[in-house]
C-alpha positions as CSV (number, residue, x, y, z in Angstrom):
1,M,62.4,-18.2,43.7
2,N,59.7,-19.5,45.6
3,K,55.9,-19.8,44.0
4,Y,53.1,-19.8,46.4
5,F,49.3,-20.0,45.7
6,F,46.4,-18.4,47.7
7,V,42.8,-19.8,47.1
8,L,40.7,-16.8,47.7
9,G,37.4,-16.2,49.7
10,R,33.9,-15.2,48.5
11,N,35.2,-11.4,48.5
12,S,38.4,-11.9,46.2
13,T,39.1,-8.3,46.0
14,L,39.2,-8.1,49.9
15,S,41.1,-11.3,50.1
16,I,43.8,-10.0,48.1
17,A,44.0,-6.7,49.9
18,E,44.4,-8.5,52.9
19,I,46.9,-10.9,51.8
20,I,49.0,-7.9,50.3
21,S,48.7,-6.0,53.6
22,V,49.8,-8.9,56.0
23,L,52.8,-10.0,53.7
24,N,53.9,-6.1,53.7
25,L,53.5,-5.8,57.5
26,R,55.9,-8.7,57.7
27,N,58.7,-7.2,55.1
28,I,58.1,-9.8,52.8
29,D,59.0,-8.9,49.3
30,F,57.2,-10.2,46.5
31,F,55.9,-10.3,43.1
32,P,52.4,-11.0,41.8
33,K,52.6,-13.3,39.0
34,Y,48.8,-14.1,38.6
35,I,45.5,-12.6,39.9
36,S,41.9,-14.1,39.4
37,S,38.8,-13.8,41.3
38,E,39.9,-17.4,42.5
39,V,43.8,-17.3,43.2
40,L,46.6,-15.1,43.8
41,I,50.0,-16.7,42.8
42,I,53.1,-14.7,44.1
43,S,56.8,-15.3,43.8
44,T,59.4,-14.6,46.6
45,D,62.8,-15.1,47.6
46,K,61.9,-15.9,51.1
47,E,60.7,-19.2,52.4
48,L,56.6,-18.6,53.7
49,K,55.2,-20.2,56.9
50,L,52.3,-20.9,55.4
51,D,50.8,-22.7,58.6
52,E,51.0,-19.6,60.3
53,L,50.0,-17.5,57.5
54,I,46.7,-19.2,57.3
55,K,46.1,-18.7,61.1
56,T,46.3,-15.0,60.1
57,L,44.2,-14.5,57.4
58,G,40.3,-14.2,57.2
59,G,40.0,-14.0,53.4
60,T,42.0,-16.7,52.2
61,I,40.8,-20.6,52.1
62,K,43.9,-22.4,51.1
63,V,47.7,-21.9,50.4
64,G,50.3,-23.8,49.1
65,R,53.3,-24.2,46.7
66,I,53.8,-24.4,43.2
67,M,55.9,-27.6,42.4
68,D,55.6,-27.8,38.6
69,E,54.9,-25.9,35.5
70,V,53.8,-27.0,32.0
71,A,53.5,-24.7,29.3
72,L,50.1,-24.8,27.1
73,E,51.9,-25.6,24.1
74,G,53.6,-28.4,25.8
75,S,53.2,-32.3,25.3
76,S,50.4,-34.2,26.5
77,M,53.1,-36.5,27.8
78,Q,54.9,-33.5,29.4
79,F,51.7,-32.9,31.2
80,Y,50.9,-36.5,32.5
81,E,54.7,-36.8,33.5
82,I,53.9,-34.5,36.7
83,F,51.9,-37.6,38.0
84,S,54.5,-40.2,37.7
85,A,54.9,-42.2,41.1
86,D,58.6,-41.0,41.5
87,N,57.7,-37.3,41.0
88,L,54.7,-37.9,43.3
89,H,56.6,-39.0,45.8
90,K,59.5,-36.4,45.4
91,K,57.2,-33.7,45.6
92,Y,53.7,-34.2,46.7
93,L,53.3,-37.3,48.5
94,S,55.0,-38.3,51.6
95,Q,55.8,-41.6,52.5
96,M,53.5,-43.1,55.4
97,P,52.0,-46.5,56.0
98,G,49.1,-47.6,54.8
99,K,46.5,-46.4,52.0
100,L,47.3,-42.8,50.5
101,H,44.2,-40.5,50.0
102,F,44.5,-37.5,47.4
103,G,42.1,-35.3,45.5
104,V,42.8,-32.9,42.5
105,S,41.5,-29.2,41.9
106,L,41.5,-27.0,39.4
107,Y,41.2,-23.2,39.4
108,N,41.5,-20.8,37.0
109,A,44.1,-17.7,36.9
110,G,43.2,-15.7,33.7
111,G,43.2,-19.0,31.4
112,S,40.7,-19.4,28.5
113,S,37.3,-21.0,29.4
114,E,37.9,-23.6,26.6
115,V,41.0,-24.8,28.0
116,L,39.7,-24.9,31.7
117,L,36.7,-26.9,29.9
118,Q,39.0,-29.1,28.9
119,L,41.2,-29.8,32.0
120,E,37.9,-30.1,34.0
121,K,36.6,-33.2,31.7
122,R,40.4,-34.5,32.4
123,Q,40.4,-34.2,36.0
124,K,39.0,-37.7,36.9
125,D,41.4,-39.1,34.1
126,I,44.1,-37.5,36.3
127,D,42.9,-38.8,39.4
128,L,42.9,-42.6,37.6
129,T,46.5,-41.8,36.4
130,I,47.7,-41.2,39.7
131,K,45.7,-44.2,41.4
132,D,47.2,-46.4,38.6
133,N,50.7,-45.4,38.7
134,L,51.2,-45.8,42.4
135,K,49.5,-49.2,42.1
136,K,52.2,-50.0,39.9
137,E,54.5,-49.0,42.8
138,G,52.7,-51.3,45.3
139,I,50.9,-48.4,47.0
140,K,47.2,-48.3,47.7
141,S,45.6,-45.2,47.2
142,G,42.2,-43.5,46.8
143,F,40.9,-40.3,45.3
144,V,38.3,-38.0,46.9
145,Q,35.2,-37.6,44.5
146,I,33.8,-33.9,43.8
147,K,31.3,-32.5,42.5
148,D,32.8,-29.0,41.2
149,R,36.2,-28.7,39.9
150,F,37.8,-27.8,43.5
151,L,37.6,-29.4,46.8
152,S,36.4,-27.1,49.7
153,S,38.9,-26.5,52.3
154,V,36.1,-28.8,54.6
155,S,36.8,-31.7,52.5
156,V,40.2,-31.5,52.0
157,A,40.9,-31.3,56.1
158,K,38.0,-34.0,56.6
159,N,40.0,-36.3,54.6
160,K,43.2,-35.7,56.0
161,L,44.8,-34.7,52.8
162,I,47.4,-32.2,54.4
163,T,48.4,-34.5,57.1
164,Q,47.9,-38.1,55.3
165,G,47.7,-37.5,51.6
166,A,47.8,-34.4,49.0
167,E,45.6,-32.2,47.3
168,I,47.0,-31.5,44.1
169,V,46.0,-28.3,42.6
170,L,46.1,-27.3,39.3
171,I,46.1,-23.8,38.1
172,L,45.3,-22.6,34.8
173,T,47.0,-19.4,33.3
174,P,47.1,-17.8,30.0
175,E,50.6,-19.4,29.3
176,E,50.8,-22.4,31.4
177,I,49.3,-24.9,34.0
178,L,50.9,-24.7,37.3
179,I,50.6,-27.6,39.5
180,G,50.9,-27.1,43.6
181,K,50.3,-28.9,46.7
182,T,48.0,-27.4,49.5
183,L,50.1,-27.0,52.6
184,A,47.1,-25.4,54.7
185,V,43.5,-24.7,54.9
186,Q,41.5,-22.1,57.0
187,E,40.7,-23.2,60.3
188,F,36.5,-23.3,59.5
189,E,35.8,-24.9,62.5
190,E,37.1,-22.2,64.7
191,F,35.6,-19.1,62.9
192,S,32.3,-21.3,62.9
193,L,32.5,-21.4,66.8
194,R,33.2,-17.9,67.2
195,D,30.5,-16.9,64.7
196,Y,27.6,-19.1,65.5
197,F,28.3,-20.4,69.1
198,R,28.8,-17.0,70.8
199,P,26.4,-16.6,73.8
200,A,25.6,-13.1,72.8
201,K,24.4,-11.8,69.6
202,D,22.0,-8.8,68.7
203,K,20.7,-9.5,65.1
204,R,18.8,-6.3,65.2
205,S,22.1,-4.1,65.4
206,G,23.6,-6.3,62.8
207,I,26.4,-8.9,63.2
208,M,30.0,-8.8,61.6
209,P,31.0,-12.0,60.3
210,P,34.4,-12.9,62.4
211,K,36.3,-13.4,59.0
212,L,35.3,-9.8,58.0
213,A,36.2,-8.5,61.0
214,R,39.9,-10.3,60.7
215,M,40.2,-8.9,57.6
216,M,39.4,-5.3,58.5
217,I,42.4,-5.6,61.6
218,N,44.8,-7.1,59.1
219,L,44.3,-4.1,56.5
220,A,45.2,-1.6,59.4
221,A,48.5,-2.8,59.4
222,K,49.7,-2.2,62.4
223,D,52.0,-4.3,64.6
224,R,50.6,-6.2,67.8
225,N,51.6,-3.8,70.2
226,S,49.6,-1.0,68.8
227,L,46.5,0.3,71.0
228,L,43.6,-1.1,69.0
229,L,40.2,0.7,69.7
230,D,36.6,-0.2,68.3
231,P,34.3,2.6,69.5
232,F,31.0,0.9,68.3
233,C,32.2,-2.2,69.4
234,G,28.5,-4.3,69.8
235,S,28.9,-7.7,70.6
236,G,32.7,-7.6,70.4
237,T,33.6,-9.4,67.2
238,I,36.5,-7.1,66.4
239,L,38.1,-7.2,70.0
240,Q,37.7,-11.2,69.7
241,E,39.5,-11.3,66.4
242,A,42.3,-8.8,67.6
243,I,42.8,-11.0,70.8
244,F,43.4,-14.0,68.2
245,L,45.6,-12.0,66.0
246,G,47.6,-11.1,69.1
247,Y,47.0,-7.7,69.9
248,K,48.3,-6.8,73.5
249,N,46.4,-3.3,73.8
250,I,42.8,-3.5,72.9
251,C,40.1,-1.4,73.7
252,G,36.0,-1.4,72.9
253,S,33.4,0.9,74.0
254,D,29.7,1.3,72.8
255,I,27.0,3.5,74.0
256,S,24.4,0.7,74.6
257,D,24.1,-1.1,77.8
258,R,23.5,-4.3,75.8
259,A,26.2,-4.0,73.8
260,I,28.8,-3.9,76.8
261,S,27.0,-6.8,78.3
262,D,27.3,-9.0,75.2
263,T,30.7,-7.8,74.5
264,T,31.9,-8.8,78.2
265,K,29.8,-12.3,77.9
266,N,31.6,-13.0,74.6
267,I,34.9,-12.3,75.5
268,D,34.2,-14.3,78.9
269,W,33.0,-17.5,76.6
270,L,36.3,-16.9,74.2
271,Y,38.6,-17.5,77.1
272,R,36.9,-20.3,78.5
273,N,36.6,-22.1,75.3
274,F,40.1,-21.2,73.8
275,P,42.3,-21.6,77.0
276,N,45.4,-21.0,74.8
277,L,44.6,-17.4,74.5
278,P,47.2,-15.6,76.6
279,K,44.8,-13.9,78.8
280,T,47.2,-12.4,81.2
281,S,49.5,-10.5,78.9
282,I,46.5,-8.8,77.2
283,N,45.3,-5.3,78.2
284,L,41.6,-5.2,77.4
285,K,38.9,-2.4,78.4
286,I,35.7,-2.2,77.5
287,L,33.9,1.2,78.1
288,K,30.4,2.2,77.9
289,M,30.1,5.8,76.5
290,D,29.0,7.5,73.6
291,V,31.6,8.0,70.8
292,R,31.2,11.7,70.7
293,Q,32.7,11.9,74.3
294,I,35.4,9.2,73.6
295,S,38.3,11.9,73.9
296,T,37.3,12.4,77.5
297,K,38.5,8.8,78.6
298,L,41.6,8.4,76.3
299,L,44.3,10.6,76.3
300,P,45.2,12.7,72.9
301,N,47.3,11.0,70.4
302,T,47.5,7.6,72.0
303,A,45.2,5.2,70.0
304,D,47.4,3.6,66.8
305,V,44.5,2.1,65.0
306,I,40.7,2.2,64.9
307,V,38.8,-0.5,63.6
308,T,35.0,-0.5,63.5
309,E,31.8,-0.9,62.2
310,P,29.3,1.5,63.4
311,Y,25.5,2.0,63.5
312,L,24.7,1.4,59.9
313,G,21.0,2.5,60.4
314,P,17.9,0.7,61.4
315,P,17.2,-3.1,60.4
316,L,15.6,-3.5,56.8
317,Y,13.6,-6.2,55.8
318,K,12.8,-4.5,52.0
319,K,14.6,-2.3,49.8
320,L,14.0,1.7,50.8
321,E,12.3,4.1,48.6
322,L,14.7,7.1,48.1
323,P,13.6,9.6,50.8
324,A,14.0,7.0,53.4
325,I,17.4,6.5,52.0
326,V,18.1,10.4,51.9
327,K,17.0,10.9,55.9
328,I,19.3,7.7,57.0
329,L,22.2,9.0,55.3
330,S,21.9,12.5,56.6
331,E,21.7,11.1,60.1
332,L,24.3,8.4,59.7
333,S,26.6,11.4,58.2
334,R,26.3,13.4,61.2
335,L,27.1,10.3,63.3
336,Y,30.1,9.5,61.8
337,I,31.5,13.0,61.5
338,D,31.2,13.5,65.0
339,A,32.9,10.2,65.6
340,F,35.9,11.2,63.3
341,V,36.1,14.6,65.4
342,Q,37.0,12.3,68.2
343,F,39.3,10.3,66.2
344,A,41.5,13.3,65.1
345,K,41.8,13.9,68.9
346,I,42.6,10.5,70.3
347,L,44.7,8.9,67.1
348,K,48.3,9.2,66.7
349,S,49.9,10.9,63.7
350,Q,49.6,8.3,60.7
351,G,47.1,6.5,63.0
352,R,44.7,4.6,60.7
353,V,40.8,4.1,60.5
354,L,39.5,0.8,59.1
355,I,35.8,1.7,58.8
356,V,32.5,0.3,57.5
357,F,30.3,2.5,56.0
358,P,26.6,1.4,54.2
359,V,25.8,1.8,51.1
360,F,22.1,1.8,49.8
361,E,20.2,0.7,46.2
362,T,17.3,2.1,44.8
363,E,15.7,2.7,41.4
364,G,19.4,1.6,39.5
365,K,21.2,4.0,41.6
366,V,23.8,3.6,44.4
367,F,23.9,5.8,47.2
368,F,27.1,6.5,49.7
369,V,28.0,8.1,52.7
370,E,29.2,11.5,51.1
371,I,31.4,12.8,53.5
372,L,34.9,12.1,52.7
373,D,35.7,15.9,52.0
374,K,34.8,16.8,55.4
375,L,36.9,14.0,56.7
376,K,39.8,15.4,54.9
377,N,39.0,19.0,56.2
378,L,39.4,16.9,59.9
379,G,42.9,15.8,59.1
380,F,42.4,12.4,57.4
381,V,43.2,10.9,53.8
382,E,42.0,7.8,52.4
383,K,44.4,5.3,51.8
384,E,44.2,2.9,48.8
385,F,44.4,-0.7,49.6
386,F,46.4,-1.7,46.4
387,P,49.5,-0.6,44.6
388,Q,48.9,0.2,40.9
389,N,50.5,-2.9,39.5
390,I,47.5,-4.7,41.2
391,S,44.5,-2.4,40.8
392,K,44.8,-2.6,37.5
393,Y,43.6,-6.2,37.1
394,P,40.2,-6.6,36.0
395,T,39.5,-9.0,38.5
396,V,39.7,-6.4,41.2
397,F,36.8,-4.4,42.1
398,F,36.6,-1.2,43.3
399,T,33.5,1.3,43.7
400,P,34.2,4.6,42.0
401,R,35.4,5.8,45.2
402,K,38.3,3.4,45.4
403,T,36.5,1.4,48.1
404,I,35.6,-2.5,48.5
405,L,32.2,-3.4,48.7
406,Y,31.3,-6.7,51.1
407,Y,27.7,-7.9,50.6
408,S,25.7,-10.9,50.0
409,R,22.6,-11.0,47.7
410,E,20.1,-11.3,50.2
411,Q,21.3,-8.1,52.3
412,F,19.5,-5.0,51.7
413,V,22.7,-2.7,53.0
414,K,26.0,-3.3,51.6
415,R,29.2,-2.8,53.6
416,E,31.6,-0.1,52.3
417,I,35.1,-0.8,53.6
418,I,36.9,2.3,54.0
419,S,40.5,3.0,55.2
420,F,41.9,6.6,56.4
421,Q,45.0,7.7,57.7
422,K,45.5,10.4,60.0
423,I,47.8,13.1,58.6
């Protein structure tokens, strides 16, 4: 049985949901052994192609394999035997000329805070033990200094620990310490390039992060030959991530002239800066039109999946008072219902919709877009993100509607991620 770990992104619930969706789409049977806000550990009979998997996921920072396990009631000698030169060479450090570089990171998968603190205090000692054990074998090595208890993916990549050394990962669980090796990290430079260096962005309309777009597409769990539609394409973020994920049939539309211009510029820029993308094999259409009329351009029952962030209301620079929230939610509700009337026409049976709704807060109360019953009458049912054996974990956070929130502290509008399926 193979055991793998996934180091989760800032929104751990969304990250876990994405991993499960991607594994299920690839028909990979697995068992979740430990889940926390920091890591997901699974066991599976299959060998996972981690390099390929990390290039698909948007919400996972690192992936690796569990190599050793030590029970918490085991002796200190058993624990430190993991870092003997023989075991390090066998499982963690490949033979290579020159000086070896390594780092030791520590994550919590449900262990007690007291034991976690003890392990954190011993991290420097573990570094020195590894260095001394290798020195006795005539091997020069150096370890990467860390401020927190774990290395960032940037530090792992910049120090070439994947290709010319190792990041050894300690994961504390309630019963044992798992020791693993990081085998791949997120392509942070490519995400950053697509996020910050695209030529066209409209901050007033809101900018969806590429990682969120990637996660939403993956949550839709549709194969790459599916027709994917974004009817509020904005500056084309969802379209660009669909291209990267290998979708062959992609359509974007928007009512705004500027959005169509921005999307066109950004897609052209994408192909110039990422020449390995198979441009000639992708059927991409960009249409200028109102979402309320989209069924006049697309034939009935042709779209497989809709992934979109619609208009979320005017840009906000402070928290709104209740009357303003009620007015915005009323206007948006009408727009979204009209959009779903069109979705019902163009989606295939069992077609999926992954969509963002805005969430507002004021006076200690949370306000959602309250149209779920109306959407049900249009032929849509909500799809839960997790099976029951995972949704019970206390580190998996839902709204009362079993949806997932995505936000940062400085934002006045939160994103609610909802999944629907056409009946």
